[in-house]
C-alpha positions as CSV (number, residue, x, y, z in Angstrom):
1,M,-83.7,-22.9,-60.0
2,G,-80.1,-22.7,-61.0
3,S,-77.1,-21.3,-59.2
4,I,-76.4,-17.9,-57.4
5,S,-72.8,-16.7,-57.5
6,G,-71.2,-14.8,-54.7
7,D,-71.1,-11.4,-56.5
8,M,-74.9,-11.5,-56.8
9,F,-75.1,-11.0,-53.0
10,G,-73.5,-7.6,-53.2
11,S,-72.0,-5.9,-50.1
12,P,-72.6,-7.4,-46.8
13,L,-74.5,-5.9,-43.9
14,K,-71.9,-5.2,-41.2
15,G,-72.8,-5.9,-37.6
16,T,-70.5,-5.8,-34.5
17,N,-69.3,-9.4,-34.9
18,T,-71.1,-10.4,-38.1
19,L,-71.2,-10.0,-41.7
20,T,-74.7,-10.8,-43.4
21,W,-75.3,-11.3,-47.1
22,S,-78.8,-11.7,-48.4
23,Y,-80.3,-12.7,-51.7
24,Q,-84.0,-12.4,-52.5
25,I,-85.8,-14.7,-55.0
26,G,-88.7,-12.7,-56.2
27,S,-89.9,-9.3,-54.8
28,N,-93.6,-10.2,-54.3
29,L,-96.0,-13.2,-54.8
30,Y,-96.2,-12.7,-58.6
31,N,-92.6,-13.3,-59.3
32,A,-91.8,-15.7,-56.4
33,H,-90.6,-19.2,-57.0
34,Y,-93.2,-21.6,-55.6
35,I,-92.6,-25.1,-54.4
36,T,-95.8,-27.1,-55.0
37,Y,-96.6,-30.8,-54.3
38,P,-99.5,-33.1,-54.6
39,A,-101.9,-34.0,-51.8
40,N,-100.6,-36.7,-49.5
41,V,-96.9,-36.3,-50.5
42,L,-94.3,-35.6,-47.8
43,N,-93.6,-31.9,-47.9
44,K,-89.8,-32.3,-47.8
45,F,-87.5,-30.6,-50.0
46,Y,-83.7,-30.6,-50.2
47,F,-81.7,-27.4,-50.9
48,T,-77.9,-27.6,-51.8
49,N,-75.8,-24.8,-50.4
50,E,-72.0,-24.7,-51.3
51,L,-69.5,-22.3,-49.8
52,D,-65.9,-21.8,-50.9
53,I,-64.0,-20.3,-48.0
54,D,-60.4,-20.3,-46.6
55,L,-60.4,-20.6,-42.9
56,E,-57.3,-20.1,-40.7
57,T,-56.7,-22.4,-37.8
58,G,-59.1,-21.7,-35.0
59,D,-61.7,-19.9,-37.2
60,V,-65.3,-20.8,-36.6
61,L,-68.1,-19.3,-38.7
62,S,-71.8,-19.7,-38.3
63,Y,-73.7,-20.1,-41.5
64,T,-77.5,-19.7,-41.5
65,I,-80.1,-19.9,-44.3
66,T,-83.6,-18.7,-43.7
67,I,-86.5,-19.5,-46.1
68,Y,-89.7,-17.5,-45.8
69,G,-92.9,-18.9,-47.3
70,L,-96.6,-18.9,-47.0
71,N,-98.8,-21.8,-45.8
72,V,-101.9,-22.9,-47.7
73,D,-104.0,-20.7,-45.3
74,G,-101.9,-17.6,-46.1
75,S,-100.0,-17.5,-42.8
76,L,-96.2,-16.9,-42.9
77,T,-93.9,-19.7,-42.2
78,T,-90.2,-19.5,-41.6
79,L,-87.5,-22.3,-42.0
80,T,-84.1,-21.5,-40.6
81,D,-81.0,-23.9,-40.1
82,T,-77.5,-23.0,-38.9
83,V,-74.3,-24.9,-39.5
84,L,-70.9,-24.1,-37.7
85,L,-67.9,-24.1,-40.1
86,K,-64.4,-24.7,-38.6
87,A,-61.0,-24.9,-40.2
88,A,-59.9,-28.6,-40.6
89,S,-57.4,-30.0,-38.2
90,S,-53.9,-30.7,-39.6
């Protein structure tokens, strides 16, 4: 699918203790990017995410990616994973 640069995310949504950036791939089912696989194949796909950030000592950030999709029967499915990012110890 290619790469998405940081400036493509625009301005973040500012919460009390959070900043949230979003990027939408396709605005409807006609221009969505589908992941398809043959019958009897494990439905496991790897997505690579890379962040380039500078953390100060003691900084801890929570990074969450959420993928919304449709099951074969048309029902909505949501996949979410969260990673904690901490500054490296010296």
